[in-house]
VEXNU-839376 format. One line per field, with one value per atom (N, C-alpha, C): residue number from 0; residue in three letters; x, y, z. Coordinates in pm, 1 decimal. Layout:
! residues N
n: NUM_...
res: ALA_...
X: X_...
Y: Y_...
Z: Z_...
***
This chain:
! residues 230
n: 0_0_0_1_1_1_2_2_2_3_3_3_4_4_4_5_5_5_6_6_6_7_7_7_8_8_8_9_9_9_10_10_10_11_11_11_12_12_12_13_13_13_14_14_14_15_15_15_16_16_16_17_17_17_18_18_18_19_19_19_20_20_20_21_21_21_22_22_22_23_23_23_24_24_24_25_25_25_26_26_26_27_27_27_28_28_28_29_29_29_30_30_30_31_31_31_32_32_32_33_33_33_34_34_34_35_35_35_36_36_36_37_37_37_38_38_38_39_39_39_40_40_40_41_41_41_42_42_42_43_43_43_44_44_44_45_45_45_46_46_46_47_47_47_48_48_48_49_49_49_50_50_50_51_51_51_52_52_52_53_53_53_54_54_54_55_55_55_56_56_56_57_57_57_58_58_58_59_59_59_60_60_60_61_61_61_62_62_62_63_63_63_64_64_64_65_65_65_66_66_66_67_67_67_68_68_68_69_69_69_70_70_70_71_71_71_72_72_72_73_73_73_74_74_74_75_75_75_76_76_76_77_77_77_78_78_78_79_79_79_80_80_80_81_81_81_82_82_82_83_83_83_84_84_84_85_85_85_86_86_86_87_87_87_88_88_88_89_89_89_90_90_90_91_91_91_92_92_92_93_93_93_94_94_94_95_95_95_96_96_96_97_97_97_98_98_98_99_99_99_100_100_100_101_101_101_102_102_102_103_103_103_104_104_104_105_105_105_106_106_106_107_107_107_108_108_108_109_109_109_110_110_110_111_111_111_112_112_112_113_113_113_114_114_114_115_115_115_116_116_116_117_117_117_118_118_118_119_119_119_120_120_120_121_121_121_122_122_122_123_123_123_124_124_124_125_125_125_126_126_126_127_127_127_128_128_128_129_129_129_130_130_130_131_131_131_132_132_132_133_133_133_134_134_134_135_135_135_136_136_136_137_137_137_138_138_138_139_139_139_140_140_140_141_141_141_142_142_142_143_143_143_144_144_144_145_145_145_146_146_146_147_147_147_148_148_148_149_149_149_150_150_150_151_151_151_152_152_152_153_153_153_154_154_154_155_155_155_156_156_156_157_157_157_158_158_158_159_159_159_160_160_160_161_161_161_162_162_162_163_163_163_164_164_164_165_165_165_166_166_166_167_167_167_168_168_168_169_169_169_170_170_170_171_171_171_172_172_172_173_173_173_174_174_174_175_175_175_176_176_176_177_177_177_178_178_178_179_179_179_180_180_180_181_181_181_182_182_182_183_183_183_184_184_184_185_185_185_186_186_186_187_187_187_188_188_188_189_189_189_190_190_190_191_191_191_192_192_192_193_193_193_194_194_194_195_195_195_196_196_196_197_197_197_198_198_198_199_199_199_200_200_200_201_201_201_202_202_202_203_203_203_204_204_204_205_205_205_206_206_206_207_207_207_208_208_208_209_209_209_210_210_210_211_211_211_212_212_212_213_213_213_214_214_214_215_215_215_216_216_216_217_217_217_218_218_218_219_219_219_220_220_220_221_221_221_222_222_222_223_223_223_224_224_224_225_225_225_226_226_226_227_227_227_228_228_228_229_229_229
res: UNK_UNK_UNK_UNK_UNK_UNK_UNK_UNK_UNK_UNK_UNK_UNK_UNK_UNK_UNK_UNK_UNK_UNK_UNK_UNK_UNK_UNK_UNK_UNK_UNK_UNK_UNK_UNK_UNK_UNK_UNK_UNK_UNK_UNK_UNK_UNK_UNK_UNK_UNK_UNK_UNK_UNK_UNK_UNK_UNK_UNK_UNK_UNK_UNK_UNK_UNK_UNK_UNK_UNK_UNK_UNK_UNK_UNK_UNK_UNK_UNK_UNK_UNK_UNK_UNK_UNK_UNK_UNK_UNK_UNK_UNK_UNK_UNK_UNK_UNK_UNK_UNK_UNK_UNK_UNK_UNK_UNK_UNK_UNK_UNK_UNK_UNK_UNK_UNK_UNK_UNK_UNK_UNK_UNK_UNK_UNK_UNK_UNK_UNK_UNK_UNK_UNK_UNK_UNK_UNK_UNK_UNK_UNK_UNK_UNK_UNK_UNK_UNK_UNK_UNK_UNK_UNK_UNK_UNK_UNK_UNK_UNK_UNK_UNK_UNK_UNK_UNK_UNK_UNK_UNK_UNK_UNK_UNK_UNK_UNK_UNK_UNK_UNK_UNK_UNK_UNK_UNK_UNK_UNK_UNK_UNK_UNK_UNK_UNK_UNK_UNK_UNK_UNK_UNK_UNK_UNK_UNK_UNK_UNK_UNK_UNK_UNK_UNK_UNK_UNK_UNK_UNK_UNK_UNK_UNK_UNK_UNK_UNK_UNK_UNK_UNK_UNK_UNK_UNK_UNK_UNK_UNK_UNK_UNK_UNK_UNK_UNK_UNK_UNK_UNK_UNK_UNK_UNK_UNK_UNK_UNK_UNK_UNK_UNK_UNK_UNK_UNK_UNK_UNK_UNK_UNK_UNK_UNK_UNK_UNK_UNK_UNK_UNK_UNK_UNK_UNK_UNK_UNK_UNK_UNK_UNK_UNK_UNK_UNK_UNK_UNK_UNK_UNK_UNK_UNK_UNK_UNK_UNK_UNK_UNK_UNK_UNK_UNK_UNK_UNK_UNK_UNK_UNK_UNK_UNK_UNK_UNK_UNK_UNK_UNK_UNK_UNK_UNK_UNK_UNK_UNK_UNK_UNK_UNK_UNK_UNK_UNK_UNK_UNK_UNK_UNK_UNK_UNK_UNK_UNK_UNK_UNK_UNK_UNK_UNK_UNK_UNK_UNK_UNK_UNK_UNK_UNK_UNK_UNK_UNK_UNK_UNK_UNK_UNK_UNK_UNK_UNK_UNK_UNK_UNK_UNK_UNK_UNK_UNK_UNK_UNK_UNK_UNK_UNK_UNK_UNK_UNK_UNK_UNK_UNK_UNK_UNK_UNK_UNK_UNK_UNK_UNK_UNK_UNK_UNK_UNK_UNK_UNK_UNK_UNK_UNK_UNK_UNK_UNK_UNK_UNK_UNK_UNK_UNK_UNK_UNK_UNK_UNK_UNK_UNK_UNK_UNK_UNK_UNK_UNK_UNK_UNK_UNK_UNK_UNK_UNK_UNK_UNK_UNK_UNK_UNK_UNK_UNK_UNK_UNK_UNK_UNK_UNK_UNK_UNK_UNK_UNK_UNK_UNK_UNK_UNK_UNK_UNK_UNK_UNK_UNK_UNK_UNK_UNK_UNK_UNK_UNK_UNK_UNK_UNK_UNK_UNK_UNK_UNK_UNK_UNK_UNK_UNK_UNK_UNK_UNK_UNK_UNK_UNK_UNK_UNK_UNK_UNK_UNK_UNK_UNK_UNK_UNK_UNK_UNK_UNK_UNK_UNK_UNK_UNK_UNK_UNK_UNK_UNK_UNK_UNK_UNK_UNK_UNK_UNK_UNK_UNK_UNK_UNK_UNK_UNK_UNK_UNK_UNK_UNK_UNK_UNK_UNK_UNK_UNK_UNK_UNK_UNK_UNK_UNK_UNK_UNK_UNK_UNK_UNK_UNK_UNK_UNK_UNK_UNK_UNK_UNK_UNK_UNK_UNK_UNK_UNK_UNK_UNK_UNK_UNK_UNK_UNK_UNK_UNK_UNK_UNK_UNK_UNK_UNK_UNK_UNK_UNK_UNK_UNK_UNK_UNK_UNK_UNK_UNK_UNK_UNK_UNK_UNK_UNK_UNK_UNK_UNK_UNK_UNK_UNK_UNK_UNK_UNK_UNK_UNK_UNK_UNK_UNK_UNK_UNK_UNK_UNK_UNK_UNK_UNK_UNK_UNK_UNK_UNK_UNK_UNK_UNK_UNK_UNK_UNK_UNK_UNK_UNK_UNK_UNK_UNK_UNK_UNK_UNK_UNK_UNK_UNK_UNK_UNK_UNK_UNK_UNK_UNK_UNK_UNK_UNK_UNK_UNK_UNK_UNK_UNK_UNK_UNK_UNK_UNK_UNK_UNK_UNK_UNK_UNK_UNK_UNK_UNK_UNK_UNK_UNK_UNK_UNK_UNK_UNK_UNK_UNK_UNK_UNK_UNK_UNK_UNK_UNK_UNK_UNK_UNK_UNK_UNK_UNK_UNK_UNK_UNK_UNK_UNK_UNK_UNK_UNK_UNK_UNK_UNK_UNK_UNK_UNK_UNK_UNK_UNK_UNK_UNK_UNK_UNK_UNK_UNK_UNK_UNK_UNK_UNK_UNK_UNK_UNK_UNK_UNK_UNK_UNK_UNK_UNK_UNK_UNK_UNK_UNK_UNK_UNK_UNK_UNK_UNK_UNK_UNK_UNK_UNK_UNK_UNK_UNK_UNK_UNK_UNK_UNK_UNK_UNK_UNK_UNK_UNK_UNK_UNK_UNK_UNK_UNK_UNK_UNK_UNK_UNK_UNK_UNK_UNK_UNK_UNK_UNK_UNK_UNK_UNK_UNK_UNK_UNK_UNK_UNK_UNK_UNK_UNK_UNK_UNK_UNK_UNK_UNK_UNK_UNK_UNK_UNK_UNK_UNK_UNK_UNK_UNK_UNK_UNK_UNK_UNK_UNK_UNK_UNK_UNK_UNK
X: 83.4_0.0_88.3_97.7_183.4_100.9_143.3_76.6_115.0_15.2_44.4_86.4_207.4_257.8_318.2_331.1_402.3_542.1_631.8_769.7_779.9_839.2_865.7_743.2_630.1_511.7_517.9_421.6_417.8_387.3_319.5_295.7_427.5_523.7_655.8_724.8_718.3_782.6_725.9_594.1_529.9_563.4_568.2_603.0_741.5_834.6_969.6_967.6_887.7_883.5_817.2_729.7_665.8_764.1_867.1_966.7_914.7_984.1_952.4_838.3_782.3_679.6_553.7_515.5_396.9_280.2_295.3_193.0_103.0_110.7_24.5_76.0_200.6_255.9_294.8_293.0_328.3_478.2_534.8_674.3_693.4_816.3_841.6_794.7_821.5_783.9_635.7_556.3_411.8_355.7_421.4_372.4_373.4_480.5_488.0_388.3_378.0_291.8_145.9_100.3_-41.7_-73.8_6.3_-9.0_-147.3_-206.8_-336.6_-449.2_-423.3_-529.4_-530.5_-411.8_-409.3_-329.8_-259.8_-178.0_-197.2_-301.9_-311.1_-334.2_-387.5_-415.6_-321.9_-224.7_-143.3_-52.7_-20.2_67.0_-12.0_-144.3_-228.3_-329.6_-282.3_-374.2_-443.7_-367.4_-426.8_-533.8_-505.0_-602.2_-729.7_-718.1_-836.7_-925.2_-862.8_-941.3_-1011.7_-941.4_-1002.3_-1121.4_-1107.7_-1218.5_-1336.1_-1306.4_-1413.6_-1490.1_-1415.3_-1479.8_-1554.3_-1502.6_-1560.8_-1668.1_-1655.9_-1749.4_-1828.2_-1799.3_-1869.5_-1812.8_-1699.5_-1636.8_-1589.9_-1618.7_-1578.5_-1488.3_-1366.8_-1273.0_-1308.4_-1295.3_-1324.4_-1198.3_-1210.3_-1099.1_-1135.3_-1033.8_-1056.2_-996.8_-1040.5_-987.0_-843.6_-772.0_-633.9_-625.2_-722.6_-720.3_-738.9_-831.2_-851.4_-729.4_-669.1_-550.3_-437.4_-421.9_-317.7_-340.5_-466.2_-496.9_-473.8_-503.2_-478.2_-328.7_-250.3_-104.9_-47.9_-103.4_-60.0_-81.2_-200.5_-229.3_-138.1_-112.3_-28.1_115.7_164.7_301.4_312.2_210.6_210.8_202.2_129.3_119.5_256.5_335.9_470.4_562.4_536.8_614.7_583.2_454.4_412.8_452.8_436.3_468.2_572.7_702.9_809.5_800.0_828.9_828.2_693.9_587.1_453.8_421.7_362.8_320.6_182.1_86.8_-47.7_-70.5_-73.5_-76.6_-216.9_-281.4_-413.9_-408.4_-286.8_-268.9_-241.7_-278.4_-250.1_-376.7_-484.0_-612.1_-643.7_-660.1_-699.4_-822.8_-911.3_-1031.3_-991.3_-1043.2_-1005.6_-1058.1_-1150.6_-1207.5_-1144.0_-1146.7_-1095.8_-956.1_-904.2_-769.5_-751.6_-861.0_-852.0_-799.5_-707.9_-658.5_-765.2_-790.9_-887.4_-813.6_-834.7_-778.9_-857.9_-809.3_-880.3_-1019.3_-1028.5_-1158.8_-1252.9_-1199.5_-1281.9_-1339.1_-1254.3_-1298.8_-1412.2_-1393.6_-1495.1_-1624.6_-1611.4_-1729.7_-1808.3_-1739.9_-1805.5_-1877.9_-1865.9_-1938.1_-2088.0_-2164.6_-2310.0_-2345.6_-2377.9_-2399.8_-2507.8_-2474.2_-2569.9_-2591.2_-2526.4_-2547.2_-2438.5_-2473.5_-2375.8_-2352.4_-2425.1_-2408.6_-2320.5_-2289.6_-2212.6_-2064.5_-1981.0_-1838.0_-1759.7_-1828.5_-1759.7_-1774.8_-1680.8_-1691.5_-1722.5_-1747.6_-1784.1_-1687.5_-1637.5_-1547.5_-1624.5_-1573.2_-1644.5_-1642.0_-1555.6_-1543.1_-1634.0_-1624.0_-1700.7_-1811.2_-1819.0_-1923.7_-1912.1_-1797.1_-1772.4_-1757.8_-1816.8_-1804.4_-1695.5_-1612.6_-1506.0_-1467.6_-1402.4_-1360.1_-1226.2_-1218.3_-1091.8_-1002.7_-874.0_-777.3_-680.2_-613.9_-501.2_-396.3_-276.9_-164.1_-99.1_-66.6_-0.8_133.7_238.5_371.3_437.2_520.8_597.0_721.8_825.8_949.5_947.3_834.0_821.6_848.0_942.7_976.7_858.0_761.7_647.5_531.6_550.5_442.5_421.7_297.2_264.4_174.0_220.1_142.7_68.5_24.0_-56.3_24.2_155.6_241.0_336.7_295.8_377.1_449.1_540.6_613.3_689.6_687.3_763.5_718.0_600.8_547.2_435.4_399.7_290.1_157.5_70.1_-64.2_-160.3_-221.1_-315.4_-456.5_-523.8_-654.1_-763.6_-879.1_-995.4_-1033.2_-1062.1_-1103.1_-1253.8_-1294.6_-1434.9_-1497.7_-1619.9_-1694.0_-1728.5_-1759.3_-1794.8_-1911.1_-2005.5_-2123.4_-2089.3_-2006.6_-1961.8_-1870.7_-1783.0_-1689.8_-1765.3_-1867.6_-1948.8_-2011.2_-2065.4_-2128.2_-2025.4_-1909.2_-1807.3_-1752.0_-1733.6_-1683.6_-1782.1_-1908.5_-2009.9_-2008.4_-1970.9_-1973.6_-1854.1_-1744.9_-1623.1_-1581.6_-1628.3_-1586.9_-1683.2_-1635.8_-1718.9_-1687.0_-1565.4_-1523.1_-1535.3_-1614.0_-1632.3_-1507.0_-1491.6_-1380.5_-1246.1_-1242.6_-1116.1_-1052.8_-1135.0_-1079.9_-1006.4_-1069.3_-1009.6_-880.1_-869.2_-750.5_-635.9_-662.2_-561.9_-478.9_-345.8_-260.3_-275.6_-298.4_-313.8_-435.9_-542.6_-664.9_-639.2_-572.4_-551.1_-441.2_-358.4_-254.6_-301.0_-418.0_-466.3_-498.3_-561.1_-592.0_-598.7_-578.6_-566.1_-694.5_-812.6_-937.6_-944.5_-901.0_-900.6_-807.9_-690.0_-594.1_-651.3_-718.8_-778.6_-883.8_-966.3_-1069.4_-1006.1_-902.0_-837.7_-772.3_-704.7_-640.5_-742.8_-857.2_-965.2_-1014.9_-1020.6_-1059.8_-960.6_-832.4_-728.5_-739.8_-754.6_-762.2_-885.2_-998.5_-1121.2_-1109.0_-1052.9_-1036.1_-944.3_-840.3_-747.3_-811.6_-886.4_-948.1_-1048.7_-1129.0_-1234.6_-1191.5_-1060.1_-999.5_-1055.1_-1064.2_-1104.1_-982.3_-967.1_-857.6_-874.1_-763.2_-772.6_-672.7_-622.9_-525.0_-571.7_-701.0_-753.0_-734.8_-729.2_-711.9_-572.5_-479.3_-342.2_-314.9_-414.9_-394.0_-335.5_-376.5_-327.5_-178.6_-113.7_30.3_113.1_46.1_115.9_62.3_151.1_109.7_49.8_94.8_41.5_-80.9_-169.6_-291.0_-258.1_-315.9_-295.3_-404.7_-512.5_-625.6_-605.8_-565.6_-537.9_-638.5_-658.3_-747.1_-700.9_-794.6_-760.7_-674.7_-558.4_-472.2_-547.7_-529.2_-601.8_-519.7_-589.0_-521.6_-510.8_-572.6_-568.2_-437.4_-349.8_-215.6_-220.2_-318.5_-320.9_-399.2_-457.2_-539.9_-454.2_-490.7_-412.4_-457.9
Y: -118.3_0.0_125.3_190.7_307.2_426.9_544.1_666.4_702.9_747.6_798.5_943.6_976.9_1111.7_1164.7_1296.8_1362.1_1396.4_1426.8_1453.5_1570.7_1542.6_1640.0_1719.4_1655.5_1720.7_1713.7_1777.0_1768.8_1627.2_1551.0_1410.9_1335.1_1371.9_1308.6_1335.7_1462.1_1499.7_1418.6_1407.9_1334.6_1186.6_1131.4_990.5_964.2_1056.8_1041.5_1048.2_1137.7_1155.2_1036.2_966.9_849.3_734.2_730.9_626.2_490.8_383.4_249.3_180.0_244.8_178.4_154.9_28.5_-7.0_-48.1_-25.9_-71.7_39.3_156.2_265.0_341.6_315.0_385.9_527.6_619.5_757.5_777.6_883.8_918.1_948.5_932.4_944.0_1075.6_1188.4_1317.9_1329.6_1295.6_1307.3_1194.5_1079.7_968.2_1005.4_1076.1_1118.7_1230.2_1326.0_1440.8_1403.2_1316.6_1286.3_1146.9_1098.4_960.3_932.6_1032.3_1007.2_1014.4_1079.1_1099.4_994.1_951.2_860.4_733.3_723.2_604.4_545.0_589.6_552.3_404.5_332.3_190.4_97.5_154.6_69.8_-24.7_9.8_-76.5_-181.3_-178.4_-270.0_-340.6_-398.4_-467.2_-583.7_-653.4_-765.2_-716.1_-605.1_-549.6_-506.7_-454.8_-412.8_-532.0_-641.4_-760.6_-813.3_-806.5_-853.7_-767.0_-633.7_-545.1_-569.4_-590.8_-613.2_-741.2_-845.8_-973.6_-971.8_-896.6_-902.3_-797.0_-679.5_-571.3_-524.5_-577.5_-532.2_-403.3_-357.9_-235.9_-254.8_-157.4_-165.2_-47.8_-75.3_28.8_77.6_209.8_268.0_266.4_215.6_211.7_286.6_324.8_388.5_300.4_320.4_243.5_285.5_203.2_234.9_365.8_389.4_511.4_634.4_627.2_740.0_757.6_646.9_655.0_728.1_702.5_772.2_922.5_963.0_1105.7_1166.3_1089.8_1138.1_1154.8_1056.2_1064.1_1179.9_1201.9_1314.2_1445.2_1462.7_1585.9_1604.8_1498.1_1508.5_1544.8_1490.5_1521.8_1661.4_1703.9_1840.8_1940.0_1904.1_1991.2_2011.4_1904.3_1916.1_1996.4_1993.2_2075.2_2222.9_2254.1_2393.1_2443.6_2358.4_2395.5_2298.5_2328.2_2237.4_2209.5_2084.9_2041.6_2070.2_2053.1_2081.9_1991.5_2051.4_1977.2_2024.9_1931.1_1962.8_1882.0_1950.7_1884.2_1891.3_1776.0_1768.9_1691.8_1668.4_1578.9_1650.6_1777.8_1851.2_1908.3_1832.0_1880.8_1818.0_1902.7_1857.3_1933.5_1865.7_1929.9_2039.5_2161.4_2270.2_2250.7_2158.3_2135.6_2016.3_1899.5_1779.3_1740.3_1811.6_1790.2_1655.8_1591.5_1466.5_1492.8_1407.1_1418.2_1370.5_1450.2_1413.8_1383.5_1265.5_1230.9_1303.4_1295.3_1356.5_1294.8_1163.6_1096.6_1147.0_1175.2_1227.2_1364.2_1448.4_1582.2_1573.5_1488.8_1474.0_1416.0_1318.2_1255.5_1353.0_1456.1_1552.5_1664.0_1669.9_1772.4_1744.9_1851.1_1839.4_1825.4_1704.6_1674.0_1762.0_1823.4_1902.7_2043.4_2079.6_2210.3_2307.5_2399.5_2494.9_2612.3_2616.4_2724.7_2683.2_2556.7_2505.7_2491.6_2573.2_2574.2_2487.6_2429.6_2356.7_2205.8_2134.9_1990.3_1959.3_1834.0_1795.8_1692.3_1716.3_1621.3_1493.4_1376.6_1251.5_1212.7_1279.0_1244.5_1329.3_1462.4_1550.8_1626.4_1608.5_1668.6_1820.4_1874.5_2017.8_2048.3_2158.0_2199.4_2305.0_2293.3_2390.3_2389.5_2496.7_2509.4_2438.4_2335.3_2264.6_2341.9_2309.5_2377.5_2276.6_2320.7_2245.9_2346.4_2297.1_2385.9_2345.3_2445.2_2422.6_2494.3_2423.9_2484.6_2443.8_2533.7_2505.4_2592.2_2543.1_2621.0_2711.5_2719.2_2810.6_2952.9_3026.1_3161.1_3256.4_3240.5_3331.4_3285.8_3174.2_3123.7_3218.2_3261.0_3354.8_3284.9_3278.7_3214.3_3313.5_3268.1_3352.3_3466.2_3451.8_3556.5_3614.9_3610.0_3668.9_3564.4_3608.1_3516.9_3409.2_3288.8_3174.4_3126.9_3169.5_3119.5_3020.1_2935.2_2840.1_2913.1_2851.1_2903.2_2820.7_2885.1_2815.9_2836.1_2726.0_2731.6_2671.0_2734.0_2670.0_2550.8_2437.7_2318.6_2325.8_2331.0_2350.0_2220.1_2197.2_2082.6_2107.8_2006.1_2026.3_2122.6_2123.1_2208.5_2354.6_2379.0_2515.1_2563.9_2477.2_2513.4_2555.8_2482.0_2516.5_2654.3_2682.2_2812.5_2924.6_2905.3_3009.5_3036.4_2932.9_2951.3_3031.3_3003.0_3077.3_3225.5_3256.8_3396.5_3478.0_3411.3_3485.5_3467.6_3361.9_3336.8_3407.8_3515.7_3593.1_3562.3_3513.4_3486.6_3341.3_3263.8_3123.7_3042.2_2935.1_2842.8_2909.4_3014.7_3082.8_3138.1_3182.9_3232.3_3121.9_3006.4_2895.3_2846.7_2859.3_2810.6_2910.6_3031.2_3137.6_3144.4_3131.0_3147.2_3286.0_3385.4_3522.2_3534.0_3461.4_3469.4_3416.3_3302.0_3245.0_3316.7_3395.9_3471.8_3612.7_3650.9_3787.9_3816.6_3722.5_3740.0_3603.9_3603.4_3477.4_3394.8_3459.9_3383.9_3298.4_3353.9_3276.5_3156.2_3178.8_3069.2_2959.8_2999.1_2901.3_2817.7_2880.9_2807.9_2712.4_2758.3_2674.6_2552.9_2572.0_2458.2_2364.0_2416.1_2328.8_2242.5_2300.0_2221.8_2109.0_2142.9_2042.1_1931.2_1968.3_1870.8_1781.2_1840.0_1762.4_1666.2_1712.7_1625.8_1509.5_1534.9_1428.2_1327.9_1378.8_1288.0_1195.0_1250.9_1171.2_1107.7_1116.5_1046.2_1092.8_1226.3_1284.5_1345.7_1329.2_1395.8_1547.6_1619.5_1765.0_1836.9_1768.0_1827.3_1961.2_1970.7_2092.3_2214.9_2196.7_2309.7_2371.4_2301.4_2350.5_2406.6_2406.5_2444.8_2584.4_2677.6_2814.5_2829.8_2729.1_2735.6_2678.6_2628.8_2567.5_2624.7_2640.4_2693.8_2586.5_2463.0_2352.9_2292.8_2236.5_2178.4_2056.1_2051.4_1937.2_1833.4_1869.4_1779.3_1698.7_1572.9_1485.6_1371.7_1306.6_1188.9_1085.4_1015.2_911.6_804.8_772.5_668.9_538.6_472.3_348.5_227.4_126.4_3.7_-90.6_-49.0_-133.0_-108.2_-205.5_-188.2_-154.4_-203.5_-183.0_-63.0_13.3_127.3_241.5_304.8_413.2_546.6
Z: 0.0_0.0_0.0_-112.8_-124.2_-167.1_-119.1_-158.4_-300.3_-378.4_-511.2_-497.6_-539.6_-519.7_-648.3_-653.9_-762.2_-713.3_-803.2_-767.9_-670.8_-553.1_-448.5_-406.5_-400.4_-346.0_-194.4_-126.6_18.7_64.4_-22.6_9.6_15.5_-72.0_-69.3_63.9_107.1_232.3_347.2_350.4_458.5_451.3_330.7_315.4_371.8_348.1_401.7_554.5_607.3_751.7_820.3_749.6_807.2_821.7_734.6_745.5_701.4_742.0_692.9_765.5_869.4_949.7_867.8_852.7_775.9_866.6_996.6_1091.1_1143.3_1078.0_1121.1_1241.4_1283.9_1398.0_1357.5_1454.8_1428.9_1443.9_1378.0_1402.4_1549.9_1598.4_1741.7_1800.4_1730.8_1785.0_1810.3_1711.7_1726.9_1811.1_1808.3_1889.5_2036.6_2079.1_2217.5_2246.7_2154.3_2176.0_2187.2_2100.3_2094.8_2147.9_2241.5_2286.2_2345.3_2412.4_2472.9_2371.0_2257.1_2160.1_2050.3_2008.1_1894.4_1917.9_2031.0_2054.0_2191.8_2264.8_2405.8_2427.7_2327.0_2347.9_2271.5_2198.7_2112.3_2190.8_2315.7_2395.8_2472.8_2457.8_2534.7_2445.9_2335.3_2244.4_2315.2_2398.2_2470.2_2566.9_2634.7_2727.5_2657.2_2536.9_2462.5_2432.6_2394.1_2362.5_2486.4_2601.5_2725.3_2764.1_2749.1_2781.6_2689.1_2562.5_2465.7_2498.6_2536.8_2566.4_2698.9_2796.7_2930.6_2955.3_2889.3_2919.8_2799.5_2682.1_2564.0_2506.3_2562.1_2513.3_2370.1_2284.0_2144.4_2110.1_2069.5_2029.1_1888.8_1868.3_1738.3_1652.2_1530.6_1438.2_1310.7_1233.6_1104.6_996.5_873.3_761.9_733.5_657.7_622.6_544.2_455.4_376.2_463.7_558.3_648.9_738.1_783.0_867.1_794.6_664.1_587.5_590.1_575.7_576.5_714.5_819.3_954.9_977.9_936.2_950.3_870.1_751.5_668.7_742.9_800.2_872.9_992.6_1067.0_1185.5_1149.1_1039.3_997.9_940.1_864.6_815.2_931.1_1035.2_1151.5_1214.8_1218.4_1274.8_1183.1_1052.2_959.1_980.4_995.1_1014.0_1152.2_1254.3_1392.0_1447.5_1427.7_1473.2_1623.3_1659.3_1799.6_1866.8_1791.4_1844.6_1963.4_2064.5_2182.2_2222.8_2232.1_2278.8_2405.3_2518.2_2647.8_2707.5_2720.1_2782.6_2914.7_2964.6_3079.7_3212.0_3221.5_3345.0_3407.6_3403.3_3455.0_3589.9_3688.7_3822.5_3866.9_3935.9_3987.5_4087.1_4071.8_4163.6_4305.2_4323.3_4457.1_4529.2_4465.9_4533.9_4486.9_4387.8_4333.7_4263.9_4228.7_4154.5_4013.9_3968.7_3831.4_3733.8_3630.4_3527.4_3397.6_3345.1_3215.2_3106.4_2984.4_2873.0_2858.9_2880.4_2873.1_2982.4_3101.4_3210.2_3175.5_3116.2_3076.9_2975.5_2875.8_2771.0_2828.4_2917.3_2976.2_3063.2_3114.2_3201.8_3130.0_2997.4_2922.3_2922.1_2908.1_2897.6_2750.2_2707.8_2565.4_2504.8_2391.3_2316.6_2369.5_2480.3_2542.7_2498.3_2411.1_2359.0_2453.7_2564.8_2661.9_2779.9_2789.6_2903.8_2867.0_2929.5_2901.0_2999.5_3094.7_3200.5_3184.3_3242.8_3255.9_3402.5_3433.2_3569.1_3623.5_3741.7_3806.5_3838.9_3799.7_3828.5_3975.7_4053.4_4194.4_4283.9_4273.9_4362.2_4289.9_4156.5_4072.7_4059.4_4097.1_4077.8_3929.5_3885.9_3746.8_3734.8_3632.8_3609.8_3461.9_3418.8_3279.3_3261.1_3177.2_3154.6_3057.4_3058.8_2971.5_2911.1_2806.0_2752.0_2707.3_2678.7_2648.2_2516.4_2433.5_2305.5_2305.5_2261.4_2251.3_2120.7_2067.4_1945.8_1946.6_1877.9_1866.0_1743.5_1674.0_1560.3_1609.0_1546.4_1594.1_1601.0_1510.5_1507.8_1595.4_1667.9_1752.9_1870.9_1889.8_1997.1_2097.6_2221.9_2326.5_2412.0_2526.4_2614.8_2675.7_2680.0_2737.5_2635.5_2509.8_2404.9_2321.7_2232.8_2143.7_2220.4_2164.4_2216.4_2354.3_2398.2_2525.1_2496.8_2593.4_2572.6_2552.8_2474.2_2454.2_2539.9_2640.0_2727.4_2672.4_2645.2_2578.2_2664.9_2664.4_2724.1_2637.7_2701.8_2627.6_2605.1_2478.7_2444.6_2394.4_2434.9_2383.0_2236.5_2159.5_2018.4_1998.7_2090.9_2076.5_2103.4_2203.4_2231.8_2120.2_2072.7_1966.5_1840.8_1805.6_1689.0_1704.1_1821.3_1845.5_1837.0_1898.9_1900.1_1760.3_1683.0_1546.6_1462.8_1478.2_1403.7_1438.9_1561.1_1605.2_1556.8_1520.1_1482.7_1337.6_1273.1_1135.1_1040.8_981.8_888.7_743.6_719.5_582.6_542.7_616.4_582.7_607.7_530.1_549.3_525.4_444.4_415.5_542.2_636.7_763.4_837.0_848.5_922.9_859.5_727.0_657.1_660.1_701.1_695.8_823.8_813.1_931.6_992.7_907.5_957.1_1047.8_1014.5_1095.7_1236.3_1247.5_1380.7_1457.1_1386.6_1454.5_1490.1_1437.5_1455.9_1602.4_1671.6_1812.9_1879.7_2009.5_2081.7_2077.0_2073.1_2068.7_1943.4_1829.9_1705.8_1717.2_1778.1_1794.5_1883.0_1991.0_2082.9_2010.0_1928.0_1854.6_1753.7_1683.5_1581.9_1645.9_1758.2_1824.6_1886.0_1927.8_1972.2_1857.0_1737.4_1619.3_1594.5_1596.0_1574.6_1678.7_1804.5_1912.6_1896.8_1861.6_1843.7_1726.3_1615.8_1499.5_1533.6_1610.9_1644.9_1740.6_1837.2_1933.7_1867.0_1778.5_1716.2_1583.8_1554.3_1441.4_1307.5_1289.8_1163.3_1094.4_964.2_893.1_900.4_921.5_933.3_843.2_739.9_649.3_594.1_562.4_500.3_589.8_721.8_811.3_801.8_738.4_723.7_584.9_497.3_358.1_344.1_429.3_417.7_439.8_496.4_522.0_407.3_301.5_189.1_57.5_-38.4_-168.0_-257.4_-242.3_-321.8_-253.1_-333.0_-278.6_-193.2_-74.0_15.3_0.6_-64.8_-80.7_-207.0_-190.9_-303.7_-304.3_-419.8_-421.7_-322.3_-263.0_-166.0_-229.6_-172.5_-230.3_-243.2_-356.8_-382.6_-341.3_-293.1_-257.0_-376.9_-486.8_-606.1_-678.5_-678.9_-734.4_-882.3_-951.7_-1095.1_-1138.6_-1043.4_-1081.8_-1128.1_-1235.3_-1289.6_-1233.7
***
């Protein structure tokens, strides 16, 4: 299964960065960064089978073609934002100090409620606004305390994120694709990184969100598994 590429396209660059791994594993840099979002169960395949057999738990998987697009987006993200780090592992309940995993934060959201910005602690039921942190060594990266500092973002549920995007995006999809739009003010950056985080958690390809950072088109036909297809 090989990607169909043109000479020295961005697909070529990503193919090189993926290396020889044919098992769907991520490059080391991104594997560490996004371990809770895309690799959290890869070291426990046996445990997954046991949970499925004993509790009816079903792990969500994507097709090989979708996985290629997800890997493409993750590698392009590292090209655009060198040494990218998205940290969702530092959330503690402000009342009982219980550590909340990313799954705990998501489970505490009020489903379908676009007015609720808080999650709920599974231990003491306290509601609070969760956060995550984004860092990169990109010289032009601007964080919460200025250039080259971490960007602290409120973690938004999909329903809140949808509402907030509608309120600030006036130019349609072109705004979301523009690096200038997300660099214009911190609120735009927070919304854009929430989009990236949500797409990664729910295993959706997000290559199109990076299009504004590249002159060549990133949206290519889905690679075919048919060896003889032209």
